[in-house]
C-alpha positions in Angstrom: 37.2 -32.3 7.3 38.4 -31.9 3.7 38.4 -28.3 2.4 35.7 -29.0 -0.2 33.4 -30.6 2.3 33.9 -27.8 4.8 33.2 -25.2 2.2 30.0 -26.9 1.1 28.9 -27.2 4.8 29.6 -23.5 5.4 28.0 -22.2 2.3 26.3 -19.0 3.2 22.7 -19.5 2.1 21.8 -18.3 5.6 20.2 -15.0 6.6 22.3 -12.8 8.8 20.7 -11.2 11.8 21.8 -8.2 13.8 21.1 -10.2 17.0 18.5 -12.2 18.7 15.2 -10.4 18.8 13.4 -10.2 22.2 10.0 -10.5 20.5 8.3 -11.3 17.3 8.6 -8.4 14.9 6.0 -7.2 12.4 7.0 -4.8 9.7 5.0 -2.9 7.2 6.7 -3.5 3.9 4.3 -1.7 1.6 1.2 0.5 1.9 -0.9 0.9 -1.2 -4.4 2.3 -1.9 -5.1 1.1 -5.4 -7.0 -2.0 -4.4 -10.9 -2.0 -4.3 -13.6 -4.2 -3.0 -16.7 -5.5 -4.9 -18.4 -2.0 -4.7 -15.2 -0.4 -6.2 -14.5 1.2 -2.8 -10.8 2.0 -2.4 -9.1 -0.2 0.2 -5.7 0.2 1.8 -3.5 -2.8 0.9 -0.6 -3.5 3.3 2.2 -5.9 2.9 3.2 -7.2 6.4 6.3 -9.2 7.3 5.9 -11.1 10.6 8.6 -13.3 12.2 11.5 -13.8 14.6 14.9 -12.5 13.6 17.6 -14.3 15.5 21.1 -15.9 15.1 19.5 -18.9 13.3 17.9 -16.6 10.7 14.4 -15.5 10.1 11.4 -17.6 11.1 8.1 -16.6 9.6 5.1 -16.3 11.9 1.3 -16.1 11.4 -0.2 -12.7 11.6 -2.0 -12.4 14.9 -5.8 -12.1 14.6 -5.9 -8.9 16.6 -3.7 -6.9 14.2 -4.9 -3.3 14.3 -3.9 -0.5 11.9 -4.3 3.0 13.4 -4.2 6.2 11.5 -2.8 9.3 13.2 -5.5 11.5 14.5 -8.2 9.0 13.8 -10.9 8.2 16.3 -11.1 4.6 15.2 -8.8 2.0 13.7 -9.0 0.8 10.1 -11.5 -2.0 9.5 -9.9 -5.3 8.6 -11.3 -6.7 5.3 -9.2 -9.8 4.6 -5.7 -11.3 4.9 -3.9 -13.7 2.6 -0.3 -14.8 2.0 1.8 -13.2 -0.7 2.4 -16.5 -2.4 -1.3 -16.9 -3.2 -1.6 -13.7 -5.3 -1.2 -13.9 -9.1 -3.4 -10.9 -10.1 -1.8 -7.8 -11.8 0.3 -5.7 -9.5 1.1 -8.5 -7.1 4.7 -9.2 -8.0 8.3 -8.3 -7.2 10.5 -5.9 -9.1 14.0 -7.5 -9.0 16.9 -5.1 -9.5 20.0 -7.4 -10.1 23.4 -5.7 -10.0 25.9 -8.1 -11.6 29.6 -7.3 -11.0 32.0 -8.0 -14.0 35.1 -6.7 -12.3 38.0 -8.9 -13.3 38.5 -9.9 -9.6 35.3 -11.8 -9.8 37.2 -14.5 -11.7 35.4 -17.8 -11.8 32.8 -16.3 -9.4 31.3 -14.5 -12.4 29.9 -17.8 -13.8 28.3 -18.5 -10.4 26.9 -15.0 -10.2 25.4 -15.4 -13.7 23.8 -18.6 -12.6 22.0 -16.7 -9.7 20.9 -14.0 -12.1 19.6 -16.6 -14.6 17.8 -18.5 -11.9 16.0 -15.2 -11.0 15.1 -14.4 -14.6 13.9 -17.9 -15.4 11.8 -18.0 -12.3 9.9 -14.8 -12.8 6.3 -15.0 -11.9 3.4 -13.4 -13.8 3.5 -10.1 -11.9 7.3 -9.9 -11.6 9.7 -7.6 -13.4 13.5 -7.6 -13.6 16.3 -5.1 -14.4 19.8 -6.5 -14.7 22.5 -3.8 -14.4 26.2 -4.8 -15.1 29.0 -2.9 -13.5 32.8 -3.3 -14.0 35.8 -1.7 -12.3 34.8 1.8 -13.4 31.2 2.2 -14.5 27.8 0.8 -15.4 28.5 -1.0 -18.6 25.0 -2.5 -19.4 21.4 -2.2 -18.3 18.5 -4.2 -19.6 15.9 -1.8 -18.2 12.8 -3.1 -16.5 11.4 -6.2 -18.3 8.6 -8.5 -17.4 8.0 -12.2 -18.2 7.4 -11.5 -21.9 11.1 -10.5 -22.2 12.6 -13.3 -20.1 14.6 -14.8 -22.9 16.1 -11.5 -23.9 17.2 -10.8 -20.3 18.7 -14.3 -20.1 20.7 -13.7 -23.3 22.0 -10.4 -21.8 23.2 -12.2 -18.7 24.9 -15.0 -20.6 26.8 -12.4 -22.7 28.4 -10.7 -19.7 32.2 -11.1 -19.6 35.0 -10.0 -17.2 36.1 -6.4 -17.5 39.0 -4.5 -16.1 40.6 -4.4 -12.7 41.8 -1.0 -11.7 43.4 -0.9 -8.2 40.7 1.1 -6.5 37.1 1.6 -7.4 34.1 3.5 -5.9 32.0 0.3 -5.8 29.5 1.8 -3.3 29.1 4.8 -5.6 28.3 2.5 -8.5 25.7 0.7 -6.4 24.1 4.0 -5.4 24.0 5.2 -9.0 22.5 1.9 -10.3 19.8 1.7 -7.7 18.8 5.4 -8.0 18.5 5.1 -11.8 16.7 1.7 -11.8 14.1 2.3 -9.0 13.6 5.9 -10.2 12.6 4.5 -13.7 10.3 1.8 -12.3 7.1 3.8 -12.0 7.3 4.8 -15.6 8.2 1.3 -16.9 5.9 -0.2 -19.5 5.0 -3.5 -17.9 2.2 -5.7 -19.1 0.8 -6.2 -15.6 1.5 -2.9 -14.0 4.1 -1.8 -11.4 4.8 -4.6 -8.9 3.7 -4.0 -5.4 7.0 -5.3 -3.9 10.6 -4.5 -4.8 13.9 -6.2 -4.0 17.6 -5.6 -4.8 20.1 -8.4 -5.4 23.8 -7.6 -5.5 26.1 -10.2 -7.0 29.7 -9.2 -6.3 33.0 -9.6 -4.4 32.3 -6.2 -2.9 35.8 -5.1 -3.9 36.6 -1.4 -3.6 40.3 -1.5 -2.9 41.2 1.5 -0.8 38.1 3.4 -1.6 37.1 5.0 1.7 33.4 4.8 1.0 33.3 1.1 0.0 33.4 -0.3 3.5 31.2 -1.9 6.1 29.9 1.4 7.5 29.2 2.7 4.0 27.2 -0.5 3.2 25.3 -0.2 6.5 24.3 3.4 5.7 23.0 2.4 2.3 21.1 -0.5 3.8 19.4 1.9 6.2 18.3 4.2 3.4 16.6 1.2 1.7 15.1 0.0 4.9 13.6 3.4 5.5 12.1 3.1 2.0 12.2 6.6 0.5 14.4 7.3 -2.5 15.7 10.0 -2.1 15.1 9.9 1.6 14.4 13.7 1.8 11.5 13.3 -0.7 8.5 12.9 1.7 6.1 13.0 -1.2 7.5 9.7 -2.5 5.8 6.4 -1.5 7.5 4.7 1.5 8.5 1.2 0.4 11.3 -0.6 2.3 13.4 -2.5 -0.2 15.2 -5.6 1.0 18.8 -6.0 -0.2 20.0 -9.5 -0.9 23.8 -9.5 -1.1 25.6 -12.5 -2.5 29.3 -12.4 -1.9 31.9 -14.2 -4.0 35.5 -14.8 -3.0 38.4 -12.9 -4.4 42.2 -13.2 -4.2 43.3 -9.7 -3.1 45.2 -8.1 -0.3 43.9 -9.2 3.1 42.8 -5.7 4.1 41.0 -5.3 0.8 39.4 -8.7 1.2 38.2 -7.8 4.7 36.7 -4.5 3.5 34.9 -6.2 0.7 33.4 -8.9 2.9 32.3 -6.3 5.5 30.6 -4.2 2.8 28.7 -7.2 1.4 27.6 -8.3 4.8 26.5 -4.8 5.8 24.4 -4.3 2.7 21.9 -7.0 3.8 18.9 -5.6 5.7 17.2 -8.7 7.1 14.7 -6.8 9.1 12.7 -6.1 5.9 13.5 -9.3 4.0 17.1 -8.8 3.0 19.7 -11.6 3.3 23.5 -12.2 3.1 24.9 -15.2 1.2 28.6 -16.1 0.8 29.3 -18.5 -2.1 32.6 -20.3 -2.5 34.0 -22.0 -5.6 33.0 -25.5 -4.5 29.3 -25.1 -3.6 26.8 -27.0 -5.7 23.3 -25.8 -6.8 23.9 -22.6 -4.8 22.0 -20.4 -7.3 18.8 -22.4 -6.9 19.2 -22.6 -3.1 19.7 -18.9 -2.8 16.8 -17.9 -4.9 14.6 -20.5 -3.2 15.4 -19.1 0.2 14.8 -15.5 -0.8 11.5 -16.5 -2.4 10.5 -18.4 0.7 10.9 -15.4 2.9 8.9 -13.2 0.5 6.1 -15.8 0.1 5.5 -15.8 3.8 4.6 -12.1 3.8 0.9 -11.2 4.6 -1.3 -9.2 2.3 -3.8 -7.4 4.5 -6.6 -5.1 3.2 -8.4 -2.5 5.3 -11.3 0.0 4.9 -10.7 3.4 6.4 -13.6 4.8 8.4 -11.3 7.7 9.4 -8.5 9.6 7.7 -6.7 12.8 8.5 -7.7 15.8 6.3 -4.4 15.7 4.4 -3.0 13.9 1.3 -0.6 11.9 3.6 -1.4 9.6 6.4 0.6 8.2 9.3 0.1 4.6 10.1 0.8 2.5 13.1 0.5 -1.3 13.3 -0.4 -2.7 16.7 -1.3 -5.9 18.4 -3.3 -4.9 21.5 -4.3 -8.4 22.6 -1.4 -10.6 21.3 -0.8 -13.6 23.5 3.0 -13.3 23.2 5.3 -10.2 22.9 5.1 -8.8 19.4 6.5 -5.5 18.2 4.4 -3.5 15.8 5.5 -0.8 13.3 5.2 2.9 13.6 7.7 3.9 10.9 5.2 4.7 8.2 4.9 8.5 8.8 3.3 10.9 6.3 2.6 8.2 3.7 1.1 9.8 0.5 -2.2 8.1 -0.2 -3.9 10.9 -2.2 -6.7 13.3 -1.4 -9.0 12.1 1.5 -11.9 12.6 -0.8 -11.0 9.3 -2.6 -11.9 7.3 0.5 -15.7 7.1 0.9 -17.4 7.5 4.2 -18.4 4.2 5.7 -22.2 4.3 5.2 -24.4 1.3 6.2 -26.5 1.3 3.1 -28.6 -1.7 4.0 -29.6 -0.6 7.4 -30.4 2.9 6.3 -32.7 1.7 3.5 -34.3 -0.9 5.8 -35.3 1.8 8.4 -36.6 4.1 5.7 -38.7 1.3 4.2 -40.1 0.5 7.6 -41.3 4.1 8.0 -43.0 4.0 4.6 -40.4 6.1 2.8 -38.9 9.6 3.3 -40.3 12.9 2.0 -39.2 16.5 1.8 -39.4 18.1 5.2 -38.7 14.8 7.0 -35.8 14.1 9.3 -33.6 11.4 7.7 -31.3 9.2 9.7 -28.3 7.6 7.8 -26.4 4.9 9.6 -22.7 4.1 9.3 -19.3 4.3 11.0 -18.4 8.0 11.2 -15.6 10.0 12.8 -17.2 13.3 13.4 -18.5 12.4 16.9 -20.9 15.0 18.1 -19.5 17.8 15.8 -22.6 18.7 13.8 -20.7 21.3 11.8 -18.7 18.6 10.0 -21.6 16.6 8.7 -23.5 17.7 5.5 -26.0 16.1 3.2 -26.3 16.9 -0.5 -29.6 15.9 -2.2 -29.7 15.2 -5.9 -32.4 16.9 -8.0 -34.6 14.6 -10.1 -32.9 13.6 -13.3 -29.4 14.3 -12.1 -26.9 11.9 -13.8 -23.9 10.6 -11.9 -21.0 8.8 -13.5 -21.1 5.0 -13.4 -17.4 4.9 -12.4 -15.0 7.5 -11.2 -11.2 7.0 -11.2 -10.4 7.8 -7.5 -6.8 8.4 -8.5 -8.0 11.4 -10.6 -8.4 13.8 -7.6 -9.3 16.7 -9.9 -12.2 14.9 -11.4 -13.4 13.7 -8.1 -13.3 17.2 -6.7 -15.1 18.6 -9.7 -17.9 16.0 -9.2 -18.3 17.1 -5.6 -18.4 20.8 -6.6 -21.1 20.2 -9.2 -23.1 18.5 -6.5 -22.7 21.3 -4.0 -23.8 23.9 -6.6 -27.3 22.4 -6.8 -28.1 24.1 -3.6 -30.0 21.2 -2.1 -27.8 20.8 1.0 -28.4 20.4 4.7 -26.3 20.6 7.8 -26.8 17.8 10.3 -29.2 18.4 13.2 -27.7 15.5 15.2 -24.5 13.4 14.8 -23.1 10.3 16.4 -20.3 7.9 15.6 -23.0 5.5 14.3 -25.5 7.8 12.5 -26.3 11.3 11.3 -29.7 13.0 11.1 -30.5 15.7 8.5 -33.7 17.4 7.4 -34.7 16.8 3.8 -35.2 20.2 2.0 -38.7 21.0 0.9 -38.0 21.4 -2.9 -40.0 20.3 -5.9 -36.8 19.2 -7.6 -36.7 16.2 -5.1 -40.1 14.8 -6.3 -39.9 11.2 -7.5 -40.0 7.6 -6.5 -36.4 7.7 -5.0 -34.5 10.1 -2.9 -30.8 10.3 -3.5 -28.3 11.8 -1.1 -24.6 12.1 -0.7 -23.1 12.6 2.8 -20.0 14.7 3.3 -17.5 15.1 6.2 -16.4 18.7 5.8 -13.2 18.1 7.8 -11.9 15.7 5.1 -13.5 16.4 2.9 -14.9 13.0 2.3 -18.2 11.8 0.8 -20.3 8.7 0.9 -19.7 8.2 -2.9 -20.1 10.3 -6.0 -21.0 7.5 -8.5 -24.4 6.1 -9.4 -23.4 2.9 -7.7 -22.4 4.5 -4.4 -25.0 7.2 -4.0 -27.4 6.6 -1.1 -30.7 5.8 -2.8 -33.9 5.6 -0.6 -37.6 5.0 -1.1 -39.4 8.3 -1.3 -43.0 9.2 -0.5 -45.0 12.2 -1.4 -45.0 15.0 1.0 -48.2 16.8 2.0 -48.3 20.3 0.4 -47.5 23.1 2.9 -50.9 24.7 2.5 -52.7 21.4 3.2 -52.5 21.5 7.0 -53.6 25.1 7.1 -56.5 24.4 4.7 -57.6 21.4 6.7 -57.3 23.3 9.9 -59.3 26.2 8.5 -61.9 23.7 7.2 -62.2 22.1 10.5 -62.5 25.4 12.3 -65.2 26.5 9.8 -67.1 23.3 10.4 -66.9 23.7 14.2 -68.1 27.3 14.0 -70.9 26.4 11.6 -72.0 23.5 13.8 -72.0 25.8 16.9 -74.1 28.5 15.1 -76.6 25.9 13.9 -77.0 24.6 17.4 -77.6 28.1 18.8 -80.4 28.8 16.2 -82.3 25.8 17.3 
């Protein structure tokens, strides 16, 4: 076979795999709590990658219908709301932040033009929610950085890429150190970047290089594998447990270089080891004769990401901490499928931001059927609760007539949420549950004139969280009220009846 044909046939637009997987794997790629439903109730949004990873590459699979998300210490799993494919989302926040490291070391040679084609293909193909940061390194240092830009700056990013030229070629260079520095700076700056559609939910890193490090002891296959593990674990820096856990796929695109055999071997091993296909990474080797490789590479990477599943959940139960540990399981899967228990101590914010799962409709229906609820009555509120039979955890706070609640409350502002809760508790119209169950709670409505009116409004609280049923006008439990009999009325009626009986008896005797 001619050299050119053989090279084209062997173009590495294939994903590497660490070996054949014995079962389908499902990985949590991102966990985020900023999404809400129609009632503005916070939902947990998860990005799940499902497929078989084998010698032939990654084959995407459907997410099994029995997918279950468990929270550590919770009595019940999260409640599935909906599931969609990543490719269907165009709303703000649903995009990929692409960090592109472009190597301009002189040993790139003609490969620099090919690498620029890949970078330009990524920049030109940005989707509405995407962002891109192109960092250029040479044989010594970072020489250029566009910073994070969205689709509005696509042309400026493309001009920056086209302007990159070959730099120096010192004998040895700390290439892996350059990569660590570039990634730390870029991803560290992402949360504060001013992007028109907000911070993208997904992140990816593309390395376009020969991988040359010369005799640098760190720029080797083992060094690349260690860096890939850090990004697969998803915490930067990894000792910062308060940082969101977000595995970042590394797509390494290797270009040939004419150097000493041992240096060429180290470079190839480094680029191959950087890829982390388990979370969406890939390895591509491009030679000088391949055609349309830039479009093919970007298309294959996009195809893998587009097959990810966006799954949203409600949280009936959470641990009473600012972090949660999650476990993805498939208890009734037909075939062998491996879940994910790597998301430990994920910061999701104060438990108070996740409302209790109250069944508003059923509660209101039962109260209406009884003709309303009055001070002194026993009120039963239905829902999906996690206090079991522990009555000490369940509380009810009743709102005095005329109390104004905010129409909306930013659940991300934990201080304001806590202040709203404290203001409610200070009213003094609170009751501890008389009976609790996973499906309902019973409380006695206080006898207080401040509760008089056509409606009775109540907020439930789980003291172990703490969590409430909602602190806004839209989420408060509002029920039909009826007028309670005055306390003296039964005694008065009783006394009147007794007087009538005695009077009747005396009249009969006198006859």
